[in-house]
N, C-alpha and C positions, 0 to 999 in steps of 0.2 A: 927917354928915348932911344938911346945907343943900343941897346940890349934889344929891343923888338927888330931896329933894321938889320943888326946882326945875325940874328933869330932867322928873319927872313933871307937872308944872304945865303946862311947857310942851307936855310931850306931849299933857295934857288938852285942852290949850285948843285944839293943831291939829283933833285929834279934832273937838273942839266945833265947827269949822266946817260938816264935814261931819253929824256926827251930832245926832239932838236927843237931849236937850232940851235943850243950847245950851253955851254957854260955862261958865258958872260952874259946874255940875255936874260936867262931866269935866275941870275945873282943880282941884273939891276931891277928885273920886275919882282924879286922878295926882300930886297932891300926898301923898295919904295913900296909895298904893297904892309912890311913892317913898319915902317914912318905912317902909312895912313891910318894901318889898326889903332898905335900913340895917339893919334890926334884926337881917332873915335872915340877910344879911351877917356881922355883926358877931357874932349868936349861931353860925352853923354854921361861921366861919375864926376 
């Protein structure tokens, strides 16, 4: 579960370098997205 959240947060931080509104927003979006992917994968398989 945590690897998905950390991976999403890392991807969000990278996107935050390029796309506004900045690091914190994309970091949070990435972490939440990573957790959502984890929940989906565990539910589906």
